[in-house]
ZAGUTI-283759 format. One record per atom (N, C-alpha, C, CB): atom name; residue number from 1; x, y, z. Coordinates in nm, 3 decimals, decimal comma. Glycine has a CB too. Example, Ala and Ser with C-alpha at 12.3 -4.5 7.8 and 13.67 -1.06 7.14 Angstrom:
BEGIN
R name resi    east   north      up
R    N    1   1,319  -0,569   0,780
R   CA    1   1,230  -0,450   0,780
R    C    1   1,320  -0,330   0,780
R   CB    1   1,131  -0,447   0,905
R    N    2   1,285  -0,225   0,708
R   CA    2   1,367  -0,106   0,714
R    C    2   1,290   0,003   0,787
R   CB    2   1,408  -0,060   0,572
END
This chain:
BEGIN
R name resi    east   north      up
R    N    1   9,845  10,632  11,642
R   CA    1   9,794  10,661  11,510
R    C    1   9,777  10,529  11,435
R   CB    1   9,889  10,758  11,432
R    N    2   9,654  10,501  11,390
R   CA    2   9,634  10,377  11,315
R    C    2   9,667  10,400  11,167
R   CB    2   9,487  10,326  11,331
R    N    3   9,673  10,293  11,092
R   CA    3   9,715  10,300  10,952
R    C    3   9,623  10,385  10,866
R   CB    3   9,723  10,161  10,894
R    N    4   9,495  10,387  10,898
R   CA    4   9,403  10,470  10,822
R    C    4   9,434  10,618  10,848
R   CB    4   9,256  10,438  10,858
R    N    5   9,458  10,651  10,974
R   CA    5   9,491  10,789  11,012
R    C    5   9,620  10,835  10,946
R   CB    5   9,503  10,801  11,163
R    N    6   9,717  10,746  10,932
R   CA    6   9,845  10,781  10,871
R    C    6   9,821  10,845  10,734
R   CB    6   9,935  10,655  10,856
R    N    7   9,726  10,791  10,660
R   CA    7   9,698  10,842  10,526
R    C    7   9,579  10,938  10,522
R   CB    7   9,672  10,726  10,433
R    N    8   9,525  10,971  10,639
R   CA    8   9,412  11,063  10,644
R    C    8   9,285  11,003  10,587
R   CB    8   9,444  11,189  10,570
R    N    9   9,269  10,872  10,605
R   CA    9   9,153  10,801  10,549
R    C    9   9,056  10,760  10,660
R   CB    9   9,199  10,677  10,471
R    N   10   8,928  10,756  10,627
R   CA   10   8,833  10,698  10,724
R    C   10   8,854  10,547  10,727
R   CB   10   8,685  10,734  10,686
R    N   11   8,798  10,480  10,826
R   CA   11   8,814  10,335  10,839
R    C   11   8,721  10,260  10,745
R   CB   11   8,788  10,291  10,984
R    N   12   8,735  10,290  10,618
R   CA   12   8,657  10,220  10,516
R    C   12   8,744  10,114  10,452
R   CB   12   8,602  10,319  10,410
R    N   13   8,679  10,018  10,390
R   CA   13   8,752   9,908  10,327
R    C   13   8,766   9,927  10,176
R   CB   13   8,684   9,776  10,356
R    N   14   8,681  10,009  10,119
R   CA   14   8,687  10,036   9,976
R    C   14   8,779  10,153   9,946
R   CB   14   8,548  10,065   9,921
R    N   15   8,908  10,129   9,956
R   CA   15   9,007  10,234   9,931
R    C   15   9,056  10,219   9,787
R   CB   15   9,127  10,225  10,032
R    N   16   9,054  10,330   9,715
R   CA   16   9,105  10,327   9,577
R    C   16   9,257  10,316   9,580
R   CB   16   9,061  10,454   9,498
R    N   17   9,309  10,223   9,503
R   CA   17   9,454  10,199   9,499
R    C   17   9,532  10,325   9,464
R   CB   17   9,487  10,089   9,399
R    N   18   9,483  10,399   9,365
R   CA   18   9,553  10,520   9,320
R    C   18   9,559  10,624   9,431
R   CB   18   9,485  10,579   9,196
R    N   19   9,451  10,640   9,506
R   CA   19   9,447  10,736   9,617
R    C   19   9,548  10,698   9,724
R   CB   19   9,305  10,745   9,677
R    N   20   9,549  10,570   9,760
R   CA   20   9,641  10,521   9,861
R    C   20   9,786  10,537   9,815
R   CB   20   9,612  10,375   9,895
R    N   21   9,813  10,500   9,693
R   CA   21   9,949  10,508   9,640
R    C   21   9,998  10,653   9,635
R   CB   21   9,955  10,446   9,501
R    N   22   9,911  10,743   9,592
R   CA   22   9,947  10,884   9,585
R    C   22   9,979  10,938   9,726
R   CB   22   9,832  10,966   9,521
R    N   23   9,896  10,907   9,822
R   CA   23   9,920  10,952   9,960
R    C   23  10,050  10,893  10,013
R   CB   23   9,802  10,912  10,052
R    N   24  10,075  10,765   9,983
R   CA   24  10,198  10,700  10,028
R    C   24  10,320  10,772   9,971
R   CB   24  10,198  10,552   9,986
R    N   25  10,319  10,799   9,842
R   CA   25  10,434  10,864   9,779
R    C   25  10,454  11,007   9,833
R   CB   25  10,417  10,868   9,626
R    N   26  10,345  11,079   9,850
R   CA   26  10,355  11,216   9,904
R    C   26  10,416  11,215  10,043
R   CB   26  10,216  11,283   9,907
R    N   27  10,365  11,127  10,130
R   CA   27  10,415  11,121  10,267
R    C   27  10,557  11,063  10,273
R   CB   27  10,322  11,037  10,353
R    N   28  10,587  10,970  10,184
R   CA   28  10,722  10,913  10,180
R    C   28  10,825  11,020  10,147
R   CB   28  10,730  10,798  10,078
R    N   29  10,789  11,107  10,053
R   CA   29  10,881  11,217  10,019
R    C   29  10,895  11,312  10,138
R   CB   29  10,829  11,295   9,893
R    N   30  10,785  11,340  10,204
R   CA   30  10,786  11,433  10,318
R    C   30  10,875  11,383  10,431
R   CB   30  10,644  11,454  10,369
R    N   31  10,871  11,253  10,457
R   CA   31  10,944  11,197  10,572
R    C   31  11,070  11,119  10,534
R   CB   31  10,853  11,107  10,649
R    N   32  11,110  11,124  10,408
R   CA   32  11,226  11,046  10,367
R    C   32  11,349  11,090  10,448
R   CB   32  11,252  11,063  10,214
R    N   33  11,422  10,993  10,504
R   CA   33  11,538  11,026  10,589
R    C   33  11,642  11,114  10,520
R   CB   33  11,604  10,899  10,636
R    N   34  11,653  11,107  10,388
R   CA   34  11,751  11,191  10,318
R    C   34  11,724  11,339  10,337
R   CB   34  11,750  11,158  10,168
R    N   35  11,602  11,377  10,363
R   CA   35  11,568  11,518  10,384
R    C   35  11,599  11,564  10,526
R   CB   35  11,420  11,540  10,354
R    N   36  11,643  11,472  10,610
R   CA   36  11,666  11,505  10,751
R    C   36  11,813  11,486  10,792
R   CB   36  11,578  11,419  10,838
R    N   37  11,901  11,483  10,694
R   CA   37  12,043  11,459  10,725
R    C   37  12,103  11,570  10,811
R   CB   37  12,123  11,446  10,597
R    N   38  12,055  11,692  10,798
R   CA   38  12,109  11,803  10,878
R    C   38  12,019  11,836  10,997
R   CB   38  12,126  11,927  10,790
R    N   39  11,915  11,761  11,015
R   CA   39  11,821  11,784  11,126
R    C   39  11,878  11,725  11,255
R   CB   39  11,683  11,722  11,095
R    N   40  11,813  11,756  11,364
R   CA   40  11,856  11,702  11,494
R    C   40  11,837  11,550  11,495
R   CB   40  11,775  11,768  11,611
R    N   41  11,904  11,488  11,592
R   CA   41  11,890  11,342  11,605
R    C   41  11,746  11,302  11,630
R   CB   41  11,980  11,290  11,717
R    N   42  11,676  11,380  11,708
R   CA   42  11,535  11,351  11,738
R    C   42  11,451  11,358  11,611
R   CB   42  11,480  11,451  11,844
R    N   43  11,476  11,457  11,528
R   CA   43  11,401  11,470  11,402
R    C   43  11,437  11,357  11,305
R   CB   43  11,429  11,607  11,335
R    N   44  11,563  11,319  11,304
R   CA   44  11,605  11,207  11,219
R    C   44  11,539  11,078  11,265
R   CB   44  11,759  11,191  11,221
R    N   45  11,535  11,057  11,395
R   CA   45  11,471  10,936  11,449
R    C   45  11,322  10,936  11,418
R   CB   45  11,494  10,926  11,603
R    N   46  11,259  11,053  11,430
R   CA   46  11,115  11,063  11,398
R    C   46  11,092  11,034  11,250
R   CB   46  11,061  11,203  11,434
R    N   47  11,178  11,082  11,162
R   CA   47  11,165  11,056  11,019
R    C   47  11,176  10,906  10,990
R   CB   47  11,272  11,133  10,939
R    N   48  11,269  10,839  11,059
R   CA   48  11,284  10,694  11,041
R    C   48  11,159  10,620  11,091
R   CB   48  11,409  10,643  11,116
R    N   49  11,106  10,662  11,207
R   CA   49  10,984  10,599  11,260
R    C   49  10,867  10,619  11,163
R   CB   49  10,948  10,656  11,399
R    N   50  10,855  10,740  11,110
R   CA   50  10,744  10,767  11,017
R    C   50  10,760  10,687  10,888
R   CB   50  10,737  10,918  10,985
R    N   51  10,882  10,674  10,841
R   CA   51  10,906  10,596  10,719
R    C   51  10,867  10,451  10,742
R   CB   51  11,054  10,606  10,676
R    N   52  10,907  10,396  10,856
R   CA   52  10,870  10,257  10,888
R    C   52  10,719  10,243  10,901
R   CB   52  10,940  10,210  11,018
R    N   53  10,655  10,338  10,969
R   CA   53  10,510  10,335  10,984
R    C   53  10,440  10,345  10,849
R   CB   53  10,464  10,449  11,075
R    N   54  10,486  10,435  10,765
R   CA   54  10,427  10,449  10,631
R    C   54  10,438  10,319  10,552
R   CB   54  10,496  10,563  10,554
R    N   55  10,556  10,257  10,556
R   CA   55  10,575  10,132  10,481
R    C   55  10,483  10,022  10,533
R   CB   55  10,721  10,086  10,490
R    N   56  10,474  10,007  10,665
R   CA   56  10,386   9,906  10,724
R    C   56  10,240   9,934  10,689
R   CB   56  10,403   9,901  10,876
R    N   57  10,201  10,059  10,701
R   CA   57  10,062  10,097  10,673
R    C   57  10,028  10,072  10,526
R   CB   57  10,038  10,245  10,708
R    N   58  10,118  10,108  10,438
R   CA   58  10,093  10,090  10,295
R    C   58  10,084   9,942  10,259
R   CB   58  10,204  10,157  10,212
R    N   59  10,177   9,862  10,311
R   CA   59  10,174   9,718  10,284
R    C   59  10,043   9,655  10,331
R   CB   59  10,293   9,648  10,352
R    N   60   9,992   9,701  10,441
R   CA   60   9,869   9,645  10,497
R    C   60   9,746   9,693  10,421
R   CB   60   9,856   9,684  10,645
R    N   61   9,735   9,823  10,399
R   CA   61   9,613   9,878  10,341
R    C   61   9,601   9,855  10,190
R   CB   61   9,607  10,024  10,368
R    N   62   9,710   9,829  10,122
R   CA   62   9,698   9,810   9,977
R    C   62   9,643   9,672   9,940
R   CB   62   9,835   9,828   9,911
R    N   63   9,647   9,580  10,034
R   CA   63   9,599   9,444  10,010
R    C   63   9,461   9,429  10,074
R   CB   63   9,700   9,338  10,067
R    N   64   9,356   9,402   9,994
R   CA   64   9,219   9,400  10,048
R    C   64   9,197   9,306  10,167
R   CB   64   9,125   9,361   9,940
R    N   65   9,255   9,187  10,164
R   CA   65   9,234   9,093  10,276
R    C   65   9,307   9,142  10,400
R   CB   65   9,282   8,950  10,238
R    N   66   9,431   9,186  10,384
R   CA   66   9,505   9,238  10,499
R    C   66   9,437   9,362  10,556
R   CB   66   9,650   9,271  10,458
R    N   67   9,378   9,442  10,469
R   CA   67   9,306   9,562  10,513
R    C   67   9,190   9,523  10,604
R   CB   67   9,255   9,643  10,392
R    N   68   9,114   9,421  10,564
R   CA   68   9,002   9,374  10,646
R    C   68   9,055   9,316  10,777
R   CB   68   8,917   9,268  10,570
R    N   69   9,160   9,235  10,770
R   CA   69   9,218   9,177  10,891
R    C   69   9,260   9,287  10,988
R   CB   69   9,339   9,088  10,855
R    N   70   9,322   9,390  10,933
R   CA   70   9,368   9,501  11,017
R    C   70   9,249   9,574  11,080
R   CB   70   9,453   9,599  10,935
R    N   71   9,148   9,604  11,000
R   CA   71   9,032   9,677  11,052
R    C   71   8,963   9,600  11,163
R   CB   71   8,934   9,705  10,939
R    N   72   8,937   9,471  11,142
R   CA   72   8,865   9,396  11,246
R    C   72   8,949   9,387  11,374
R   CB   72   8,830   9,254  11,196
R    N   73   9,081   9,374  11,361
R   CA   73   9,165   9,370  11,482
R    C   73   9,166   9,507  11,550
R   CB   73   9,309   9,325  11,447
R    N   74   9,169   9,612  11,471
R   CA   74   9,165   9,748  11,523
R    C   74   9,036   9,773  11,601
R   CB   74   9,178   9,849  11,409
R    N   75   8,928   9,712  11,555
R   CA   75   8,798   9,728  11,618
R    C   75   8,774   9,626  11,730
R   CB   75   8,688   9,715  11,514
R    N   76   8,879   9,546  11,761
R   CA   76   8,871   9,455  11,874
R    C   76   8,817   9,316  11,842
R   CB   76   8,787   9,514  11,977
R    N   77   8,811   9,281  11,716
R   CA   77   8,763   9,148  11,676
R    C   77   8,882   9,062  11,637
R   CB   77   8,660   9,158  11,560
R    N   78   8,867   8,931  11,656
R   CA   78   8,975   8,838  11,623
R    C   78   8,914   8,715  11,556
R   CB   78   9,058   8,799  11,749
R    N   79   8,966   8,678  11,437
R   CA   79   8,915   8,557  11,374
R    C   79   8,928   8,437  11,468
R   CB   79   8,990   8,530  11,242
R    N   80   8,825   8,353  11,468
R   CA   80   8,821   8,237  11,557
R    C   80   8,794   8,113  11,474
R   CB   80   8,712   8,255  11,667
R    N   81   8,898   8,035  11,451
R   CA   81   8,887   7,915  11,370
R    C   81   8,799   7,807  11,430
R   CB   81   9,020   7,860  11,346
R    N   82   8,764   7,820  11,557
R   CA   82   8,681   7,717  11,620
R    C   82   8,533   7,728  11,581
R   CB   82   8,694   7,725  11,772
R    N   83   8,496   7,838  11,517
R   CA   83   8,356   7,858  11,480
R    C   83   8,329   7,828  11,333
R   CB   83   8,314   7,999  11,511
R    N   84   8,423   7,761  11,268
R   CA   84   8,409   7,729  11,126
R    C   84   8,307   7,617  11,110
R   CB   84   8,546   7,688  11,065
R    N   85   8,217   7,630  11,013
R   CA   85   8,115   7,526  10,991
R    C   85   8,178   7,389  10,966
R   CB   85   8,025   7,563  10,873
R    N   86   8,113   7,287  11,020
R   CA   86   8,164   7,150  11,004
R    C   86   8,173   7,110  10,857
R   CB   86   8,074   7,052  11,080
R    N   87   8,080   7,158  10,775
R   CA   87   8,083   7,123  10,634
R    C   87   8,212   7,173  10,568
R   CB   87   7,959   7,181  10,562
R    N   88   8,256   7,293  10,604
R   CA   88   8,381   7,346  10,548
R    C   88   8,499   7,264  10,601
R   CB   88   8,398   7,495  10,584
R    N   89   8,496   7,231  10,728
R   CA   89   8,605   7,151  10,784
R    C   89   8,616   7,016  10,715
R   CB   89   8,585   7,132  10,934
R    N   90   8,503   6,956  10,682
R   CA   90   8,504   6,828  10,610
R    C   90   8,564   6,846  10,471
R   CB   90   8,361   6,769  10,600
R    N   91   8,527   6,953  10,402
R   CA   91   8,584   6,981  10,270
R    C   91   8,735   7,001  10,280
R   CB   91   8,518   7,105  10,207
R    N   92   8,777   7,076  10,379
R   CA   92   8,920   7,101  10,399
R    C   92   8,993   6,971  10,428
R   CB   92   8,943   7,203  10,513
R    N   93   8,934   6,886  10,509
R   CA   93   8,993   6,756  10,541
R    C   93   9,011   6,673  10,412
R   CB   93   8,904   6,679  10,643
R    N   94   8,908   6,670  10,328
R   CA   94   8,917   6,595  10,202
R    C   94   9,025   6,653  10,110
R   CB   94   8,782   6,595  10,131
R    N   95   9,031   6,784  10,104
R   CA   95   9,134   6,848  10,020
R    C   95   9,272   6,819  10,075
R   CB   95   9,110   7,002  10,012
R    N   96   9,285   6,820  10,208
R   CA   96   9,415   6,787  10,269
R    C   96   9,458   6,645  10,234
R   CB   96   9,406   6,802  10,422
R    N   97   9,363   6,552  10,232
R   CA   97   9,397   6,415  10,192
R    C   97   9,450   6,412  10,049
R   CB   97   9,274   6,323  10,205
R    N   98   9,387   6,488   9,960
R   CA   98   9,434   6,495   9,822
R    C   98   9,571   6,561   9,813
R   CB   98   9,332   6,571   9,735
R    N   99   9,592   6,663   9,897
R   CA   99   9,724   6,728   9,900
R    C   99   9,833   6,630   9,941
R   CB   99   9,722   6,848   9,995
R    N  100   9,801   6,541  10,033
R   CA  100   9,898   6,440  10,075
R    C  100   9,936   6,350   9,957
R   CB  100   9,841   6,354  10,191
R    N  101   9,837   6,317   9,874
R   CA  101   9,867   6,238   9,755
R    C  101   9,960   6,313   9,661
R   CB  101   9,737   6,200   9,681
R    N  102   9,939   6,443   9,650
R   CA  102  10,025   6,526   9,565
R    C  102  10,167   6,525   9,621
R   CB  102   9,970   6,672   9,556
R    N  103  10,180   6,543   9,751
R   CA  103  10,312   6,549   9,815
R    C  103  10,388   6,417   9,802
R   CB  103  10,298   6,585   9,962
R    N  104  10,317   6,306   9,807
R   CA  104  10,384   6,176   9,797
R    C  104  10,404   6,131   9,653
R   CB  104  10,304   6,071   9,872
R    N  105  10,358   6,214   9,560
R   CA  105  10,376   6,182   9,419
R    C  105  10,275   6,082   9,366
R   CB  105  10,512   6,129   9,396
R    N  106  10,167   6,059   9,440
R   CA  106  10,065   5,963   9,398
R    C  106   9,946   6,028   9,329
R   CB  106  10,018   5,885   9,518
R    N  107   9,963   6,149   9,280
R   CA  107   9,854   6,218   9,211
R    C  107   9,897   6,248   9,068
R   CB  107   9,814   6,350   9,285
R    N  108   9,804   6,232   8,978
R   CA  108   9,832   6,262   8,837
R    C  108   9,828   6,413   8,815
R   CB  108   9,730   6,190   8,744
R    N  109   9,880   6,457   8,702
R   CA  109   9,876   6,598   8,666
R    C  109   9,732   6,648   8,662
R   CB  109   9,945   6,622   8,529
R    N  110   9,642   6,566   8,610
R   CA  110   9,501   6,604   8,603
R    C  110   9,441   6,621   8,742
R   CB  110   9,421   6,498   8,524
R    N  111   9,477   6,531   8,834
R   CA  111   9,426   6,542   8,971
R    C  111   9,479   6,668   9,040
R   CB  111   9,465   6,418   9,052
R    N  112   9,605   6,700   9,014
R   CA  112   9,665   6,821   9,072
R    C  112   9,595   6,945   9,016
R   CB  112   9,817   6,826   9,043
R    N  113   9,574   6,946   8,884
R   CA  113   9,505   7,060   8,821
R    C  113   9,363   7,074   8,873
R   CB  113   9,504   7,043   8,669
R    N  114   9,296   6,962   8,892
R   CA  114   9,159   6,963   8,944
R    C  114   9,157   7,017   9,087
R   CB  114   9,098   6,822   8,939
R    N  115   9,253   6,975   9,167
R   CA  115   9,263   7,021   9,305
R    C  115   9,292   7,171   9,309
R   CB  115   9,372   6,943   9,381
R    N  116   9,383   7,215   9,224
R   CA  116   9,416   7,358   9,216
R    C  116   9,293   7,438   9,178
R   CB  116   9,529   7,382   9,113
R    N  117   9,216   7,390   9,081
R   CA  117   9,095   7,461   9,038
R    C  117   8,991   7,466   9,150
R   CB  117   9,035   7,393   8,914
R    N  118   8,977   7,357   9,223
R   CA  118   8,882   7,351   9,335
R    C  118   8,918   7,453   9,443
R   CB  118   8,878   7,209   9,394
R    N  119   9,045   7,456   9,478
R   CA  119   9,091   7,549   9,582
R    C  119   9,073   7,694   9,535
R   CB  119   9,240   7,522   9,618
R    N  120   9,109   7,722   9,411
R   CA  120   9,092   7,858   9,357
R    C  120   8,945   7,898   9,354
R   CB  120   9,151   7,868   9,215
R    N  121   8,859   7,804   9,319
R   CA  121   8,716   7,831   9,316
R    C  121   8,665   7,868   9,456
R   CB  121   8,638   7,709   9,261
R    N  122   8,709   7,795   9,555
R   CA  122   8,668   7,823   9,694
R    C  122   8,725   7,956   9,741
R   CB  122   8,713   7,708   9,788
R    N  123   8,850   7,984   9,707
R   CA  123   8,910   8,112   9,744
R    C  123   8,834   8,228   9,679
R   CB  123   9,058   8,116   9,705
R    N  124   8,801   8,212   9,551
R   CA  124   8,726   8,317   9,480
R    C  124   8,591   8,341   9,545
R   CB  124   8,708   8,279   9,333
R    N  125   8,527   8,234   9,592
R   CA  125   8,398   8,246   9,660
R    C  125   8,412   8,330   9,786
R   CB  125   8,341   8,107   9,694
R    N  126   8,513   8,301   9,865
R   CA  126   8,535   8,378   9,987
R    C  126   8,575   8,522   9,956
R   CB  126   8,644   8,311  10,073
R    N  127   8,656   8,542   9,852
R   CA  127   8,694   8,678   9,814
R    C  127   8,570   8,760   9,776
R   CB  127   8,794   8,675   9,698
R    N  128   8,478   8,697   9,705
R   CA  128   8,354   8,765   9,666
R    C  128   8,271   8,799   9,789
R   CB  128   8,273   8,677   9,569
R    N  129   8,261   8,704   9,882
R   CA  129   8,187   8,728  10,007
R    C  129   8,252   8,840  10,088
R   CB  129   8,178   8,600  10,091
R    N  130   8,383   8,839  10,094
R   CA  130   8,456   8,939  10,171
R    C  130   8,438   9,078  10,108
R   CB  130   8,605   8,903  10,180
R    N  131   8,441   9,083   9,977
R   CA  131   8,423   9,211   9,908
R    C  131   8,282   9,267   9,934
R   CB  131   8,446   9,194   9,757
R    N  132   8,181   9,181   9,926
R   CA  132   8,044   9,225   9,950
R    C  132   8,027   9,271  10,095
R   CB  132   7,944   9,111   9,919
R    N  133   8,082   9,197  10,189
R   CA  133   8,073   9,235  10,330
R    C  133   8,150   9,364  10,358
R   CB  133   8,126   9,122  10,420
R    N  134   8,260   9,385  10,287
R   CA  134   8,338   9,509  10,300
R    C  134   8,257   9,628  10,251
R   CB  134   8,471   9,498  10,222
R    N  135   8,188   9,610  10,139
R   CA  135   8,103   9,717  10,088
R    C  135   7,990   9,749  10,185
R   CB  135   8,046   9,679   9,951
R    N  136   7,935   9,646  10,247
R   CA  136   7,829   9,666  10,347
R    C  136   7,884   9,747  10,465
R   CB  136   7,772   9,530  10,396
R    N  137   8,007   9,716  10,508
R   CA  137   8,070   9,791  10,616
R    C  137   8,080   9,939  10,580
R   CB  137   8,210   9,734  10,648
R    N  138   8,131   9,966  10,460
R   CA  138   8,148  10,104  10,416
R    C  138   8,014  10,178  10,413
R   CB  138   8,213  10,109  10,277
R    N  139   7,909  10,110  10,366
R   CA  139   7,776  10,171  10,361
R    C  139   7,724  10,199  10,502
R   CB  139   7,678  10,080  10,286
R    N  140   7,749  10,108  10,596
R   CA  140   7,708  10,131  10,734
R    C  140   7,778  10,253  10,793
R   CB  140   7,738  10,007  10,819
R    N  141   7,907  10,267  10,765
R   CA  141   7,981  10,382  10,815
R    C  141   7,927  10,513  10,756
R   CB  141   8,130  10,367  10,783
R    N  142   7,906  10,512  10,625
R   CA  142   7,859  10,633  10,557
R    C  142   7,721  10,674  10,605
R   CB  142   7,857  10,612  10,406
R    N  143   7,639  10,578  10,636
R   CA  143   7,502  10,608  10,678
R    C  143   7,492  10,642  10,827
R   CB  143   7,410  10,491  10,646
R    N  144   7,602  10,628  10,899
R   CA  144   7,600  10,656  11,043
R    C  144   7,521  10,553  11,121
R   CB  144   7,543  10,793  11,068
R    N  145   7,527  10,428  11,077
R   CA  145   7,454  10,319  11,142
R    C  145   7,495  10,307  11,289
R   CB  145   7,478  10,186  11,069
R    N  146   7,404  10,259  11,371
R   CA  146   7,435  10,244  11,513
R    C  146   7,550  10,146  11,536
R   CB  146   7,311  10,197  11,589
R    N  147   7,615  10,161  11,649
R   CA  147   7,731  10,078  11,682
R    C  147   7,698   9,929  11,680
R   CB  147   7,785  10,117  11,818
R    N  148   7,580   9,893  11,727
R   CA  148   7,541   9,751  11,729
R    C  148   7,541   9,693  11,588
R   CB  148   7,401   9,735  11,793
R    N  149   7,492   9,769  11,493
R   CA  149   7,488   9,723  11,353
R    C  149   7,630   9,710  11,298
R   CB  149   7,404   9,822  11,265
R    N  150   7,716   9,806  11,332
R   CA  150   7,855   9,800  11,285
R    C  150   7,927   9,680  11,346
R   CB  150   7,930   9,931  11,320
R    N  151   7,904   9,654  11,473
R   CA  151   7,968   9,538  11,538
R    C  151   7,920   9,407  11,475
R   CB  151   7,938   9,537  11,690
R    N  152   7,794   9,403  11,439
R   CA  152   7,739   9,285  11,372
R    C  152   7,813   9,262  11,239
R   CB  152   7,586   9,302  11,347
R    N  153   7,838   9,370  11,167
R   CA  153   7,907   9,359  11,038
R    C  153   8,053   9,320  11,058
R   CB  153   7,898   9,491  10,960
R    N  154   8,116   9,372  11,162
R   CA  154   8,254   9,333  11,193
R    C  154   8,262   9,185  11,226
R   CB  154   8,309   9,416  11,310
R    N  155   8,161   9,135  11,297
R   CA  155   8,156   8,991  11,329
R    C  155   8,143   8,909  11,200
R   CB  155   8,038   8,960  11,426
R    N  156   8,063   8,959  11,107
R   CA  156   8,047   8,890  10,978
R    C  156   8,179   8,888  10,901
R   CB  156   7,936   8,959  10,893
R    N  157   8,248   9,002  10,897
R   CA  157   8,378   9,008  10,830
R    C  157   8,477   8,912  10,896
R   CB  157   8,433   9,152  10,834
R    N  158   8,475   8,906  11,027
R   CA  158   8,565   8,818  11,102
R    C  158   8,537   8,672  11,070
R   CB  158   8,552   8,843  11,252
R    N  159   8,410   8,638  11,059
R   CA  159   8,372   8,500  11,026
R    C  159   8,421   8,461  10,887
R   CB  159   8,219   8,483  11,035
R    N  160   8,405   8,550  10,792
R   CA  160   8,452   8,522  10,656
R    C  160   8,603   8,504  10,655
R   CB  160   8,410   8,636  10,558
R    N  161   8,674   8,590  10,729
R   CA  161   8,820   8,577  10,738
R    C  161   8,861   8,443  10,798
R   CB  161   8,879   8,690  10,822
R    N  162   8,790   8,401  10,903
R   CA  162   8,820   8,273  10,968
R    C  162   8,805   8,158  10,871
R   CB  162   8,729   8,252  11,090
R    N  163   8,695   8,158  10,800
R   CA  163   8,669   8,048  10,706
R    C  163   8,766   8,052  10,589
R   CB  163   8,525   8,055  10,655
R    N  164   8,790   8,170  10,536
R   CA  164   8,877   8,178  10,418
R    C  164   9,021   8,145  10,450
R   CB  164   8,868   8,318  10,357
R    N  165   9,062   8,160  10,576
R   CA  165   9,201   8,131  10,611
R    C  165   9,233   7,983  10,586
R   CB  165   9,228   8,167  10,758
R    N  166   9,136   7,896  10,604
R   CA  166   9,158   7,753  10,577
R    C  166   9,190   7,731  10,429
R   CB  166   9,034   7,671  10,618
R    N  167   9,114   7,797  10,344
R   CA  167   9,133   7,781  10,199
R    C  167   9,265   7,844  10,156
R   CB  167   9,016   7,843  10,121
R    N  168   9,297   7,960  10,210
R   CA  168   9,423   8,026  10,175
R    C  168   9,543   7,940  10,218
R   CB  168   9,431   8,167  10,241
R    N  169   9,532   7,875  10,332
R   CA  169   9,639   7,785  10,377
R    C  169   9,655   7,668  10,280
R   CB  169   9,610   7,733  10,519
R    N  170   9,543   7,612  10,236
R   CA  170   9,549   7,502  10,139
R    C  170   9,615   7,548  10,009
R   CB  170   9,408   7,446  10,111
R    N  171   9,578   7,667   9,967
R   CA  171   9,634   7,722   9,843
R    C  171   9,785   7,739   9,856
R   CB  171   9,567   7,857   9,809
R    N  172   9,830   7,793   9,969
R   CA  172   9,975   7,809   9,991
R    C  172  10,045   7,674   9,993
R   CB  172  10,002   7,884  10,122
R    N  173   9,980   7,578  10,055
R   CA  173  10,039   7,444  10,065
R    C  173  10,054   7,381   9,926
R   CB  173   9,953   7,354  10,155
R    N  174   9,952   7,396   9,843
R   CA  174   9,957   7,338   9,709
R    C  174  10,062   7,408   9,623
R   CB  174   9,819   7,347   9,643
R    N  175  10,069   7,540   9,632
R   CA  175  10,161   7,616   9,547
R    C  175  10,303   7,615   9,602
R   CB  175  10,112   7,759   9,532
R    N  176  10,315   7,587   9,733
R   CA  176  10,448   7,593   9,798
R    C  176  10,525   7,471   9,770
R   CB  176  10,437   7,611   9,946
END
């Protein structure tokens, strides 16, 4: 059972937070181990497995980027950092050099703020691209598009994830 099935959802990326949260709470109450204290050991073990599955599924699906990562892996795609455009790699290299200055204390507050703004701007760009590509995926599913078209869109989502992972790593490094 995949995480979408756990909540009775199609494999779409545009999941409403309230719908997901409501389903999570309903199922959590249904499978909460406290309701199985007098049940057989097998039923208690199943309740614990379902609770763990629900928690993992909810943590994954409530976060838009993790949701996309999960979907593409579920569909057999894997982000490949080796296909990142050279221009992005050069930008990342330059930002890494600036991060080194920050770490060694050789950067001014203004330079740090400028670097933070640059990284956030790049992350926002990728988030916007990922959101648009996610909407395209949902539209392809709803329209019953052929498998080839869906695989093409999954490849596009995977590419965006690969590229954005560089920026997210830089962001974590700066904030960490």
